[in-house]
mmCIF file of the protein (N, C-alpha, C, O) and its ligand, coordinates in Angstrom:
data_MODEL
# 
_entry.id   MODEL 
# 
loop_
_entity.id 
_entity.type 
_entity.pdbx_number_of_molecules 
1 polymer     1 
2 non-polymer 1 
# 
_entity_poly.entity_id                      1 
_entity_poly.type                           'polypeptide(L)' 
_entity_poly.nstd_linkage                   no 
_entity_poly.nstd_monomer                   no 
_entity_poly.pdbx_seq_one_letter_code       MTDERERSVAICEGCEAVCTVWVTNDGDVMPVSSTSNCECPASALRVLDAETVG 
_entity_poly.pdbx_seq_one_letter_code_can   MTDERERSVAICEGCEAVCTVWVTNDGDVMPVSSTSNCECPASALRVLDAETVG 
_entity_poly.pdbx_strand_id                 A 
# 
loop_
_entity_poly_seq.entity_id 
_entity_poly_seq.num 
_entity_poly_seq.mon_id 
_entity_poly_seq.hetero 
1 1  MET n 
1 2  THR n 
1 3  ASP n 
1 4  GLU n 
1 5  ARG n 
1 6  GLU n 
1 7  ARG n 
1 8  SER n 
1 9  VAL n 
1 10 ALA n 
1 11 ILE n 
1 12 CYS n 
1 13 GLU n 
1 14 GLY n 
1 15 CYS n 
1 16 GLU n 
1 17 ALA n 
1 18 VAL n 
1 19 CYS n 
1 20 THR n 
1 21 VAL n 
1 22 TRP n 
1 23 VAL n 
1 24 THR n 
1 25 ASN n 
1 26 ASP n 
1 27 GLY n 
1 28 ASP n 
1 29 VAL n 
1 30 MET n 
1 31 PRO n 
1 32 VAL n 
1 33 SER n 
1 34 SER n 
1 35 THR n 
1 36 SER n 
1 37 ASN n 
1 38 CYS n 
1 39 GLU n 
1 40 CYS n 
1 41 PRO n 
1 42 ALA n 
1 43 SER n 
1 44 ALA n 
1 45 LEU n 
1 46 ARG n 
1 47 VAL n 
1 48 LEU n 
1 49 ASP n 
1 50 ALA n 
1 51 GLU n 
1 52 THR n 
1 53 VAL n 
1 54 GLY n 
# 
loop_
_struct_asym.id 
_struct_asym.entity_id 
A 1 
B 2 
# 
loop_
_chem_comp.id 
_chem_comp.type 
_chem_comp.mon_nstd_flag 
ALA 'L-peptide linking' y 
ARG 'L-peptide linking' y 
ASN 'L-peptide linking' y 
ASP 'L-peptide linking' y 
CYS 'L-peptide linking' y 
GLU 'L-peptide linking' y 
GLY 'peptide linking'   y 
ILE 'L-peptide linking' y 
LEU 'L-peptide linking' y 
MET 'L-peptide linking' y 
PRO 'L-peptide linking' y 
SER 'L-peptide linking' y 
THR 'L-peptide linking' y 
TRP 'L-peptide linking' y 
VAL 'L-peptide linking' y 
ZN  non-polymer         . 
# 
_pdbx_entity_nonpoly.entity_id   2 
_pdbx_entity_nonpoly.name        ? 
_pdbx_entity_nonpoly.comp_id     ZN 
# 
_pdbx_nonpoly_scheme.asym_id         B 
_pdbx_nonpoly_scheme.entity_id       2 
_pdbx_nonpoly_scheme.mon_id          ZN 
_pdbx_nonpoly_scheme.ndb_seq_num     1 
_pdbx_nonpoly_scheme.pdb_seq_num     101 
_pdbx_nonpoly_scheme.auth_seq_num    101 
_pdbx_nonpoly_scheme.pdb_mon_id      ZN 
_pdbx_nonpoly_scheme.auth_mon_id     ZN 
_pdbx_nonpoly_scheme.pdb_strand_id   A 
_pdbx_nonpoly_scheme.pdb_ins_code    . 
# 
loop_
_atom_site.group_PDB 
_atom_site.id 
_atom_site.type_symbol 
_atom_site.label_atom_id 
_atom_site.label_alt_id 
_atom_site.label_comp_id 
_atom_site.label_asym_id 
_atom_site.label_entity_id 
_atom_site.label_seq_id 
_atom_site.pdbx_PDB_ins_code 
_atom_site.Cartn_x 
_atom_site.Cartn_y 
_atom_site.Cartn_z 
_atom_site.occupancy 
_atom_site.B_iso_or_equiv 
_atom_site.pdbx_formal_charge 
_atom_site.auth_seq_id 
_atom_site.auth_comp_id 
_atom_site.auth_asym_id 
_atom_site.auth_atom_id 
_atom_site.pdbx_PDB_model_num 
ATOM   1   N  N  . MET A 1 1  ? -21.350 -10.718 1.163   1.00 0.00 ? 1   MET A N  1 
ATOM   2   C  CA . MET A 1 1  ? -20.205 -9.889  1.379   1.00 0.00 ? 1   MET A CA 1 
ATOM   3   C  C  . MET A 1 1  ? -19.100 -10.032 0.266   1.00 0.00 ? 1   MET A C  1 
ATOM   4   O  O  . MET A 1 1  ? -18.642 -11.119 -0.088  1.00 0.00 ? 1   MET A O  1 
ATOM   5   N  N  . THR A 1 2  ? -18.767 -8.951  -0.187  1.00 0.00 ? 2   THR A N  1 
ATOM   6   C  CA . THR A 1 2  ? -17.633 -9.058  -1.190  1.00 0.00 ? 2   THR A CA 1 
ATOM   7   C  C  . THR A 1 2  ? -16.355 -8.869  -0.613  1.00 0.00 ? 2   THR A C  1 
ATOM   8   O  O  . THR A 1 2  ? -16.277 -8.183  0.406   1.00 0.00 ? 2   THR A O  1 
ATOM   9   N  N  . ASP A 1 3  ? -15.318 -9.386  -1.122  1.00 0.00 ? 3   ASP A N  1 
ATOM   10  C  CA . ASP A 1 3  ? -14.004 -9.143  -0.563  1.00 0.00 ? 3   ASP A CA 1 
ATOM   11  C  C  . ASP A 1 3  ? -13.155 -8.504  -1.732  1.00 0.00 ? 3   ASP A C  1 
ATOM   12  O  O  . ASP A 1 3  ? -12.109 -8.995  -2.155  1.00 0.00 ? 3   ASP A O  1 
ATOM   13  N  N  . GLU A 1 4  ? -13.735 -7.359  -2.192  1.00 0.00 ? 4   GLU A N  1 
ATOM   14  C  CA . GLU A 1 4  ? -13.073 -6.725  -3.263  1.00 0.00 ? 4   GLU A CA 1 
ATOM   15  C  C  . GLU A 1 4  ? -11.778 -5.990  -2.781  1.00 0.00 ? 4   GLU A C  1 
ATOM   16  O  O  . GLU A 1 4  ? -11.730 -5.316  -1.752  1.00 0.00 ? 4   GLU A O  1 
ATOM   17  N  N  . ARG A 1 5  ? -10.811 -6.180  -3.580  1.00 0.00 ? 5   ARG A N  1 
ATOM   18  C  CA . ARG A 1 5  ? -9.550  -5.383  -3.161  1.00 0.00 ? 5   ARG A CA 1 
ATOM   19  C  C  . ARG A 1 5  ? -8.719  -5.395  -4.453  1.00 0.00 ? 5   ARG A C  1 
ATOM   20  O  O  . ARG A 1 5  ? -8.796  -6.246  -5.340  1.00 0.00 ? 5   ARG A O  1 
ATOM   21  N  N  . GLU A 1 6  ? -7.863  -4.254  -4.422  1.00 0.00 ? 6   GLU A N  1 
ATOM   22  C  CA . GLU A 1 6  ? -7.080  -4.020  -5.587  1.00 0.00 ? 6   GLU A CA 1 
ATOM   23  C  C  . GLU A 1 6  ? -5.701  -3.879  -5.207  1.00 0.00 ? 6   GLU A C  1 
ATOM   24  O  O  . GLU A 1 6  ? -5.331  -3.219  -4.236  1.00 0.00 ? 6   GLU A O  1 
ATOM   25  N  N  . ARG A 1 7  ? -4.870  -4.574  -6.069  1.00 0.00 ? 7   ARG A N  1 
ATOM   26  C  CA . ARG A 1 7  ? -3.494  -4.398  -5.702  1.00 0.00 ? 7   ARG A CA 1 
ATOM   27  C  C  . ARG A 1 7  ? -2.951  -3.088  -6.307  1.00 0.00 ? 7   ARG A C  1 
ATOM   28  O  O  . ARG A 1 7  ? -3.255  -2.709  -7.438  1.00 0.00 ? 7   ARG A O  1 
ATOM   29  N  N  . SER A 1 8  ? -2.171  -2.461  -5.519  1.00 0.00 ? 8   SER A N  1 
ATOM   30  C  CA . SER A 1 8  ? -1.712  -1.120  -5.893  1.00 0.00 ? 8   SER A CA 1 
ATOM   31  C  C  . SER A 1 8  ? -0.249  -0.917  -5.288  1.00 0.00 ? 8   SER A C  1 
ATOM   32  O  O  . SER A 1 8  ? 0.314   -1.841  -4.701  1.00 0.00 ? 8   SER A O  1 
ATOM   33  N  N  . VAL A 1 9  ? 0.286   0.222   -5.443  1.00 0.00 ? 9   VAL A N  1 
ATOM   34  C  CA . VAL A 1 9  ? 1.561   0.487   -4.923  1.00 0.00 ? 9   VAL A CA 1 
ATOM   35  C  C  . VAL A 1 9  ? 1.444   1.587   -4.116  1.00 0.00 ? 9   VAL A C  1 
ATOM   36  O  O  . VAL A 1 9  ? 0.752   2.548   -4.454  1.00 0.00 ? 9   VAL A O  1 
ATOM   37  N  N  . ALA A 1 10 ? 2.130   1.541   -2.946  1.00 0.00 ? 10  ALA A N  1 
ATOM   38  C  CA . ALA A 1 10 ? 2.150   2.627   -1.980  1.00 0.00 ? 10  ALA A CA 1 
ATOM   39  C  C  . ALA A 1 10 ? 3.508   2.929   -1.455  1.00 0.00 ? 10  ALA A C  1 
ATOM   40  O  O  . ALA A 1 10 ? 4.384   2.067   -1.384  1.00 0.00 ? 10  ALA A O  1 
ATOM   41  N  N  . ILE A 1 11 ? 3.674   4.189   -1.081  1.00 0.00 ? 11  ILE A N  1 
ATOM   42  C  CA . ILE A 1 11 ? 4.882   4.604   -0.455  1.00 0.00 ? 11  ILE A CA 1 
ATOM   43  C  C  . ILE A 1 11 ? 4.794   5.007   0.893   1.00 0.00 ? 11  ILE A C  1 
ATOM   44  O  O  . ILE A 1 11 ? 3.819   5.672   1.243   1.00 0.00 ? 11  ILE A O  1 
ATOM   45  N  N  . CYS A 1 12 ? 5.732   4.679   1.756   1.00 0.00 ? 12  CYS A N  1 
ATOM   46  C  CA . CYS A 1 12 ? 5.697   5.005   3.133   1.00 0.00 ? 12  CYS A CA 1 
ATOM   47  C  C  . CYS A 1 12 ? 6.183   6.442   3.224   1.00 0.00 ? 12  CYS A C  1 
ATOM   48  O  O  . CYS A 1 12 ? 7.240   6.788   2.696   1.00 0.00 ? 12  CYS A O  1 
ATOM   49  N  N  . GLU A 1 13 ? 5.370   7.308   3.926   1.00 0.00 ? 13  GLU A N  1 
ATOM   50  C  CA . GLU A 1 13 ? 5.737   8.598   4.146   1.00 0.00 ? 13  GLU A CA 1 
ATOM   51  C  C  . GLU A 1 13 ? 6.837   8.821   5.220   1.00 0.00 ? 13  GLU A C  1 
ATOM   52  O  O  . GLU A 1 13 ? 7.401   9.900   5.399   1.00 0.00 ? 13  GLU A O  1 
ATOM   53  N  N  . GLY A 1 14 ? 7.086   7.642   5.937   1.00 0.00 ? 14  GLY A N  1 
ATOM   54  C  CA . GLY A 1 14 ? 8.015   7.736   7.011   1.00 0.00 ? 14  GLY A CA 1 
ATOM   55  C  C  . GLY A 1 14 ? 9.485   7.474   6.427   1.00 0.00 ? 14  GLY A C  1 
ATOM   56  O  O  . GLY A 1 14 ? 10.427  8.185   6.776   1.00 0.00 ? 14  GLY A O  1 
ATOM   57  N  N  . CYS A 1 15 ? 9.627   6.460   5.557   1.00 0.00 ? 15  CYS A N  1 
ATOM   58  C  CA . CYS A 1 15 ? 11.021  6.134   5.117   1.00 0.00 ? 15  CYS A CA 1 
ATOM   59  C  C  . CYS A 1 15 ? 10.996  6.053   3.598   1.00 0.00 ? 15  CYS A C  1 
ATOM   60  O  O  . CYS A 1 15 ? 11.999  5.647   3.012   1.00 0.00 ? 15  CYS A O  1 
ATOM   61  N  N  . GLU A 1 16 ? 9.938   6.406   2.946   1.00 0.00 ? 16  GLU A N  1 
ATOM   62  C  CA . GLU A 1 16 ? 9.846   6.462   1.543   1.00 0.00 ? 16  GLU A CA 1 
ATOM   63  C  C  . GLU A 1 16 ? 10.018  5.127   0.827   1.00 0.00 ? 16  GLU A C  1 
ATOM   64  O  O  . GLU A 1 16 ? 10.325  5.070   -0.364  1.00 0.00 ? 16  GLU A O  1 
ATOM   65  N  N  . ALA A 1 17 ? 9.818   4.099   1.558   1.00 0.00 ? 17  ALA A N  1 
ATOM   66  C  CA . ALA A 1 17 ? 9.892   2.788   1.026   1.00 0.00 ? 17  ALA A CA 1 
ATOM   67  C  C  . ALA A 1 17 ? 8.661   2.534   0.174   1.00 0.00 ? 17  ALA A C  1 
ATOM   68  O  O  . ALA A 1 17 ? 7.537   2.857   0.559   1.00 0.00 ? 17  ALA A O  1 
ATOM   69  N  N  . VAL A 1 18 ? 8.900   1.940   -1.006  1.00 0.00 ? 18  VAL A N  1 
ATOM   70  C  CA . VAL A 1 18 ? 7.761   1.606   -1.865  1.00 0.00 ? 18  VAL A CA 1 
ATOM   71  C  C  . VAL A 1 18 ? 7.450   0.048   -1.733  1.00 0.00 ? 18  VAL A C  1 
ATOM   72  O  O  . VAL A 1 18 ? 8.285   -0.855  -1.796  1.00 0.00 ? 18  VAL A O  1 
ATOM   73  N  N  . CYS A 1 19 ? 6.161   -0.074  -1.551  1.00 0.00 ? 19  CYS A N  1 
ATOM   74  C  CA . CYS A 1 19 ? 5.832   -1.577  -1.504  1.00 0.00 ? 19  CYS A CA 1 
ATOM   75  C  C  . CYS A 1 19 ? 4.455   -1.848  -2.100  1.00 0.00 ? 19  CYS A C  1 
ATOM   76  O  O  . CYS A 1 19 ? 3.584   -0.979  -2.147  1.00 0.00 ? 19  CYS A O  1 
ATOM   77  N  N  . THR A 1 20 ? 4.305   -3.030  -2.531  1.00 0.00 ? 20  THR A N  1 
ATOM   78  C  CA . THR A 1 20 ? 2.919   -3.419  -3.145  1.00 0.00 ? 20  THR A CA 1 
ATOM   79  C  C  . THR A 1 20 ? 1.935   -3.601  -1.942  1.00 0.00 ? 20  THR A C  1 
ATOM   80  O  O  . THR A 1 20 ? 2.300   -4.144  -0.899  1.00 0.00 ? 20  THR A O  1 
ATOM   81  N  N  . VAL A 1 21 ? 0.786   -3.166  -2.120  1.00 0.00 ? 21  VAL A N  1 
ATOM   82  C  CA . VAL A 1 21 ? -0.261  -3.174  -1.132  1.00 0.00 ? 21  VAL A CA 1 
ATOM   83  C  C  . VAL A 1 21 ? -1.657  -3.633  -1.764  1.00 0.00 ? 21  VAL A C  1 
ATOM   84  O  O  . VAL A 1 21 ? -1.933  -3.514  -2.958  1.00 0.00 ? 21  VAL A O  1 
ATOM   85  N  N  . TRP A 1 22 ? -2.411  -4.120  -0.887  1.00 0.00 ? 22  TRP A N  1 
ATOM   86  C  CA . TRP A 1 22 ? -3.840  -4.312  -1.213  1.00 0.00 ? 22  TRP A CA 1 
ATOM   87  C  C  . TRP A 1 22 ? -4.561  -3.129  -0.730  1.00 0.00 ? 22  TRP A C  1 
ATOM   88  O  O  . TRP A 1 22 ? -4.253  -2.606  0.340   1.00 0.00 ? 22  TRP A O  1 
ATOM   89  N  N  . VAL A 1 23 ? -5.570  -2.657  -1.520  1.00 0.00 ? 23  VAL A N  1 
ATOM   90  C  CA . VAL A 1 23 ? -6.498  -1.649  -1.164  1.00 0.00 ? 23  VAL A CA 1 
ATOM   91  C  C  . VAL A 1 23 ? -7.802  -2.204  -1.199  1.00 0.00 ? 23  VAL A C  1 
ATOM   92  O  O  . VAL A 1 23 ? -8.290  -2.572  -2.267  1.00 0.00 ? 23  VAL A O  1 
ATOM   93  N  N  . THR A 1 24 ? -8.432  -2.298  -0.081  1.00 0.00 ? 24  THR A N  1 
ATOM   94  C  CA . THR A 1 24 ? -9.758  -2.744  -0.101  1.00 0.00 ? 24  THR A CA 1 
ATOM   95  C  C  . THR A 1 24 ? -10.805 -1.720  -0.334  1.00 0.00 ? 24  THR A C  1 
ATOM   96  O  O  . THR A 1 24 ? -10.556 -0.519  -0.227  1.00 0.00 ? 24  THR A O  1 
ATOM   97  N  N  . ASN A 1 25 ? -12.067 -2.218  -0.675  1.00 0.00 ? 25  ASN A N  1 
ATOM   98  C  CA . ASN A 1 25 ? -13.081 -1.170  -0.968  1.00 0.00 ? 25  ASN A CA 1 
ATOM   99  C  C  . ASN A 1 25 ? -13.439 -0.343  0.254   1.00 0.00 ? 25  ASN A C  1 
ATOM   100 O  O  . ASN A 1 25 ? -14.222 0.593   0.096   1.00 0.00 ? 25  ASN A O  1 
ATOM   101 N  N  . ASP A 1 26 ? -12.960 -0.590  1.411   1.00 0.00 ? 26  ASP A N  1 
ATOM   102 C  CA . ASP A 1 26 ? -13.143 0.272   2.563   1.00 0.00 ? 26  ASP A CA 1 
ATOM   103 C  C  . ASP A 1 26 ? -12.166 1.326   2.676   1.00 0.00 ? 26  ASP A C  1 
ATOM   104 O  O  . ASP A 1 26 ? -12.318 2.291   3.424   1.00 0.00 ? 26  ASP A O  1 
ATOM   105 N  N  . GLY A 1 27 ? -11.043 1.122   1.846   1.00 0.00 ? 27  GLY A N  1 
ATOM   106 C  CA . GLY A 1 27 ? -10.044 2.132   1.780   1.00 0.00 ? 27  GLY A CA 1 
ATOM   107 C  C  . GLY A 1 27 ? -8.926  1.696   2.636   1.00 0.00 ? 27  GLY A C  1 
ATOM   108 O  O  . GLY A 1 27 ? -7.996  2.492   2.762   1.00 0.00 ? 27  GLY A O  1 
ATOM   109 N  N  . ASP A 1 28 ? -8.865  0.562   3.245   1.00 0.00 ? 28  ASP A N  1 
ATOM   110 C  CA . ASP A 1 28 ? -7.755  0.022   4.046   1.00 0.00 ? 28  ASP A CA 1 
ATOM   111 C  C  . ASP A 1 28 ? -6.617  -0.356  3.105   1.00 0.00 ? 28  ASP A C  1 
ATOM   112 O  O  . ASP A 1 28 ? -6.790  -0.898  2.014   1.00 0.00 ? 28  ASP A O  1 
ATOM   113 N  N  . VAL A 1 29 ? -5.490  -0.034  3.603   1.00 0.00 ? 29  VAL A N  1 
ATOM   114 C  CA . VAL A 1 29 ? -4.251  -0.416  2.821   1.00 0.00 ? 29  VAL A CA 1 
ATOM   115 C  C  . VAL A 1 29 ? -3.409  -1.372  3.661   1.00 0.00 ? 29  VAL A C  1 
ATOM   116 O  O  . VAL A 1 29 ? -3.062  -1.105  4.812   1.00 0.00 ? 29  VAL A O  1 
ATOM   117 N  N  . MET A 1 30 ? -3.084  -2.561  2.986   1.00 0.00 ? 30  MET A N  1 
ATOM   118 C  CA . MET A 1 30 ? -2.311  -3.574  3.689   1.00 0.00 ? 30  MET A CA 1 
ATOM   119 C  C  . MET A 1 30 ? -1.221  -3.993  2.758   1.00 0.00 ? 30  MET A C  1 
ATOM   120 O  O  . MET A 1 30 ? -1.456  -4.150  1.560   1.00 0.00 ? 30  MET A O  1 
ATOM   121 N  N  . PRO A 1 31 ? -0.057  -4.174  3.265   1.00 0.00 ? 31  PRO A N  1 
ATOM   122 C  CA . PRO A 1 31 ? 0.992   -4.645  2.487   1.00 0.00 ? 31  PRO A CA 1 
ATOM   123 C  C  . PRO A 1 31 ? 0.730   -6.083  2.037   1.00 0.00 ? 31  PRO A C  1 
ATOM   124 O  O  . PRO A 1 31 ? 0.285   -6.925  2.818   1.00 0.00 ? 31  PRO A O  1 
ATOM   125 N  N  . VAL A 1 32 ? 1.019   -6.342  0.754   1.00 0.00 ? 32  VAL A N  1 
ATOM   126 C  CA . VAL A 1 32 ? 0.761   -7.733  0.198   1.00 0.00 ? 32  VAL A CA 1 
ATOM   127 C  C  . VAL A 1 32 ? 1.627   -8.690  0.936   1.00 0.00 ? 32  VAL A C  1 
ATOM   128 O  O  . VAL A 1 32 ? 1.198   -9.761  1.365   1.00 0.00 ? 32  VAL A O  1 
ATOM   129 N  N  . SER A 1 33 ? 2.885   -8.275  1.080   1.00 0.00 ? 33  SER A N  1 
ATOM   130 C  CA . SER A 1 33 ? 3.766   -9.257  1.738   1.00 0.00 ? 33  SER A CA 1 
ATOM   131 C  C  . SER A 1 33 ? 4.272   -8.587  3.081   1.00 0.00 ? 33  SER A C  1 
ATOM   132 O  O  . SER A 1 33 ? 4.349   -7.364  3.196   1.00 0.00 ? 33  SER A O  1 
ATOM   133 N  N  . SER A 1 34 ? 4.587   -9.407  4.013   1.00 0.00 ? 34  SER A N  1 
ATOM   134 C  CA . SER A 1 34 ? 5.118   -8.931  5.319   1.00 0.00 ? 34  SER A CA 1 
ATOM   135 C  C  . SER A 1 34 ? 6.643   -8.538  5.184   1.00 0.00 ? 34  SER A C  1 
ATOM   136 O  O  . SER A 1 34 ? 7.274   -7.984  6.084   1.00 0.00 ? 34  SER A O  1 
ATOM   137 N  N  . THR A 1 35 ? 7.144   -8.878  3.991   1.00 0.00 ? 35  THR A N  1 
ATOM   138 C  CA . THR A 1 35 ? 8.494   -8.568  3.776   1.00 0.00 ? 35  THR A CA 1 
ATOM   139 C  C  . THR A 1 35 ? 8.666   -7.322  2.885   1.00 0.00 ? 35  THR A C  1 
ATOM   140 O  O  . THR A 1 35 ? 9.321   -7.353  1.844   1.00 0.00 ? 35  THR A O  1 
ATOM   141 N  N  . SER A 1 36 ? 8.012   -6.172  3.374   1.00 0.00 ? 36  SER A N  1 
ATOM   142 C  CA . SER A 1 36 ? 8.180   -5.041  2.690   1.00 0.00 ? 36  SER A CA 1 
ATOM   143 C  C  . SER A 1 36 ? 9.444   -4.240  3.033   1.00 0.00 ? 36  SER A C  1 
ATOM   144 O  O  . SER A 1 36 ? 10.135  -4.633  3.972   1.00 0.00 ? 36  SER A O  1 
ATOM   145 N  N  . ASN A 1 37 ? 9.772   -3.225  2.393   1.00 0.00 ? 37  ASN A N  1 
ATOM   146 C  CA . ASN A 1 37 ? 11.091  -2.421  2.731   1.00 0.00 ? 37  ASN A CA 1 
ATOM   147 C  C  . ASN A 1 37 ? 10.861  -1.608  3.874   1.00 0.00 ? 37  ASN A C  1 
ATOM   148 O  O  . ASN A 1 37 ? 11.781  -0.994  4.416   1.00 0.00 ? 37  ASN A O  1 
ATOM   149 N  N  . CYS A 1 38 ? 9.569   -1.568  4.309   1.00 0.00 ? 38  CYS A N  1 
ATOM   150 C  CA . CYS A 1 38 ? 9.268   -0.589  5.459   1.00 0.00 ? 38  CYS A CA 1 
ATOM   151 C  C  . CYS A 1 38 ? 9.337   -1.314  6.706   1.00 0.00 ? 38  CYS A C  1 
ATOM   152 O  O  . CYS A 1 38 ? 8.831   -2.430  6.825   1.00 0.00 ? 38  CYS A O  1 
ATOM   153 N  N  . GLU A 1 39 ? 9.967   -0.702  7.671   1.00 0.00 ? 39  GLU A N  1 
ATOM   154 C  CA . GLU A 1 39 ? 10.043  -1.234  9.021   1.00 0.00 ? 39  GLU A CA 1 
ATOM   155 C  C  . GLU A 1 39 ? 9.616   -0.305  10.055  1.00 0.00 ? 39  GLU A C  1 
ATOM   156 O  O  . GLU A 1 39 ? 9.991   -0.412  11.223  1.00 0.00 ? 39  GLU A O  1 
ATOM   157 N  N  . CYS A 1 40 ? 8.737   0.724   9.583   1.00 0.00 ? 40  CYS A N  1 
ATOM   158 C  CA . CYS A 1 40 ? 8.178   1.608   10.400  1.00 0.00 ? 40  CYS A CA 1 
ATOM   159 C  C  . CYS A 1 40 ? 7.240   0.994   11.318  1.00 0.00 ? 40  CYS A C  1 
ATOM   160 O  O  . CYS A 1 40 ? 6.444   0.196   10.823  1.00 0.00 ? 40  CYS A O  1 
ATOM   161 N  N  . PRO A 1 41 ? 7.182   1.237   12.671  1.00 0.00 ? 41  PRO A N  1 
ATOM   162 C  CA . PRO A 1 41 ? 6.158   0.700   13.578  1.00 0.00 ? 41  PRO A CA 1 
ATOM   163 C  C  . PRO A 1 41 ? 4.767   1.034   13.134  1.00 0.00 ? 41  PRO A C  1 
ATOM   164 O  O  . PRO A 1 41 ? 3.885   0.176   13.161  1.00 0.00 ? 41  PRO A O  1 
ATOM   165 N  N  . ALA A 1 42 ? 4.545   2.279   12.719  1.00 0.00 ? 42  ALA A N  1 
ATOM   166 C  CA . ALA A 1 42 ? 3.258   2.737   12.342  1.00 0.00 ? 42  ALA A CA 1 
ATOM   167 C  C  . ALA A 1 42 ? 3.359   3.339   10.924  1.00 0.00 ? 42  ALA A C  1 
ATOM   168 O  O  . ALA A 1 42 ? 3.601   4.529   10.726  1.00 0.00 ? 42  ALA A O  1 
ATOM   169 N  N  . SER A 1 43 ? 3.154   2.420   9.947   1.00 0.00 ? 43  SER A N  1 
ATOM   170 C  CA . SER A 1 43 ? 3.429   2.895   8.591   1.00 0.00 ? 43  SER A CA 1 
ATOM   171 C  C  . SER A 1 43 ? 2.308   3.761   8.107   1.00 0.00 ? 43  SER A C  1 
ATOM   172 O  O  . SER A 1 43 ? 1.117   3.473   8.230   1.00 0.00 ? 43  SER A O  1 
ATOM   173 N  N  . ALA A 1 44 ? 2.786   4.856   7.540   1.00 0.00 ? 44  ALA A N  1 
ATOM   174 C  CA . ALA A 1 44 ? 2.036   5.805   6.883   1.00 0.00 ? 44  ALA A CA 1 
ATOM   175 C  C  . ALA A 1 44 ? 2.045   5.667   5.404   1.00 0.00 ? 44  ALA A C  1 
ATOM   176 O  O  . ALA A 1 44 ? 2.635   6.446   4.656   1.00 0.00 ? 44  ALA A O  1 
ATOM   177 N  N  . LEU A 1 45 ? 1.324   4.583   5.003   1.00 0.00 ? 45  LEU A N  1 
ATOM   178 C  CA . LEU A 1 45 ? 1.387   4.280   3.537   1.00 0.00 ? 45  LEU A CA 1 
ATOM   179 C  C  . LEU A 1 45 ? 0.468   5.199   2.715   1.00 0.00 ? 45  LEU A C  1 
ATOM   180 O  O  . LEU A 1 45 ? -0.733  5.329   2.951   1.00 0.00 ? 45  LEU A O  1 
ATOM   181 N  N  . ARG A 1 46 ? 1.117   5.807   1.758   1.00 0.00 ? 46  ARG A N  1 
ATOM   182 C  CA . ARG A 1 46 ? 0.205   6.607   0.782   1.00 0.00 ? 46  ARG A CA 1 
ATOM   183 C  C  . ARG A 1 46 ? 0.193   5.893   -0.563  1.00 0.00 ? 46  ARG A C  1 
ATOM   184 O  O  . ARG A 1 46 ? 1.218   5.647   -1.198  1.00 0.00 ? 46  ARG A O  1 
ATOM   185 N  N  . VAL A 1 47 ? -0.951  5.600   -0.923  1.00 0.00 ? 47  VAL A N  1 
ATOM   186 C  CA . VAL A 1 47 ? -1.176  4.894   -2.211  1.00 0.00 ? 47  VAL A CA 1 
ATOM   187 C  C  . VAL A 1 47 ? -0.862  5.781   -3.359  1.00 0.00 ? 47  VAL A C  1 
ATOM   188 O  O  . VAL A 1 47 ? -1.287  6.932   -3.465  1.00 0.00 ? 47  VAL A O  1 
ATOM   189 N  N  . LEU A 1 48 ? -0.080  5.169   -4.226  1.00 0.00 ? 48  LEU A N  1 
ATOM   190 C  CA . LEU A 1 48 ? 0.298   5.881   -5.467  1.00 0.00 ? 48  LEU A CA 1 
ATOM   191 C  C  . LEU A 1 48 ? -0.791  5.501   -6.527  1.00 0.00 ? 48  LEU A C  1 
ATOM   192 O  O  . LEU A 1 48 ? -1.210  4.352   -6.658  1.00 0.00 ? 48  LEU A O  1 
ATOM   193 N  N  . ASP A 1 49 ? -1.190  6.519   -7.237  1.00 0.00 ? 49  ASP A N  1 
ATOM   194 C  CA . ASP A 1 49 ? -2.155  6.253   -8.208  1.00 0.00 ? 49  ASP A CA 1 
ATOM   195 C  C  . ASP A 1 49 ? -1.453  5.734   -9.410  1.00 0.00 ? 49  ASP A C  1 
ATOM   196 O  O  . ASP A 1 49 ? -0.633  6.428   -10.011 1.00 0.00 ? 49  ASP A O  1 
ATOM   197 N  N  . ALA A 1 50 ? -1.795  4.390   -9.810  1.00 0.00 ? 50  ALA A N  1 
ATOM   198 C  CA . ALA A 1 50 ? -1.062  3.691   -10.799 1.00 0.00 ? 50  ALA A CA 1 
ATOM   199 C  C  . ALA A 1 50 ? -1.327  4.383   -12.112 1.00 0.00 ? 50  ALA A C  1 
ATOM   200 O  O  . ALA A 1 50 ? -0.483  4.355   -13.007 1.00 0.00 ? 50  ALA A O  1 
ATOM   201 N  N  . GLU A 1 51 ? -2.432  4.977   -12.239 1.00 0.00 ? 51  GLU A N  1 
ATOM   202 C  CA . GLU A 1 51 ? -2.735  5.653   -13.591 1.00 0.00 ? 51  GLU A CA 1 
ATOM   203 C  C  . GLU A 1 51 ? -1.844  6.776   -13.836 1.00 0.00 ? 51  GLU A C  1 
ATOM   204 O  O  . GLU A 1 51 ? -1.839  7.265   -14.965 1.00 0.00 ? 51  GLU A O  1 
ATOM   205 N  N  . THR A 1 52 ? -1.037  7.283   -12.864 1.00 0.00 ? 52  THR A N  1 
ATOM   206 C  CA . THR A 1 52 ? -0.186  8.341   -13.111 1.00 0.00 ? 52  THR A CA 1 
ATOM   207 C  C  . THR A 1 52 ? 1.183   7.806   -13.456 1.00 0.00 ? 52  THR A C  1 
ATOM   208 O  O  . THR A 1 52 ? 2.045   8.579   -13.873 1.00 0.00 ? 52  THR A O  1 
ATOM   209 N  N  . VAL A 1 53 ? 1.428   6.485   -13.297 1.00 0.00 ? 53  VAL A N  1 
ATOM   210 C  CA . VAL A 1 53 ? 2.731   5.986   -13.616 1.00 0.00 ? 53  VAL A CA 1 
ATOM   211 C  C  . VAL A 1 53 ? 2.892   5.950   -15.162 1.00 0.00 ? 53  VAL A C  1 
ATOM   212 O  O  . VAL A 1 53 ? 1.973   5.600   -15.903 1.00 0.00 ? 53  VAL A O  1 
ATOM   213 N  N  . GLY A 1 54 ? 4.105   6.329   -15.596 1.00 0.00 ? 54  GLY A N  1 
ATOM   214 C  CA . GLY A 1 54 ? 4.301   6.388   -16.972 1.00 0.00 ? 54  GLY A CA 1 
ATOM   215 C  C  . GLY A 1 54 ? 3.948   7.618   -17.677 1.00 0.00 ? 54  GLY A C  1 
ATOM   216 O  O  . GLY A 1 54 ? 4.110   7.700   -18.895 1.00 0.00 ? 54  GLY A O  1 
HETATM 217 ZN ZN . ZN  B 2 .  ? 8.389   3.144   6.452   1.00 0.00 2 101 ZN  A ZN 1 
# 
């Protein structure tokens, strides 16, 4: 079993908070830290494609 995951940046579609997240190879998105800017009970995190930054 591999535990591949990539660090990425996501934005909450609820409050537009941007936070750093882990994206697993299953497509799950989890905040890296519990101290994100988002306090939404059900976060709708949308992963931003890092390659589009800049
Ligand atoms: Zn939020």
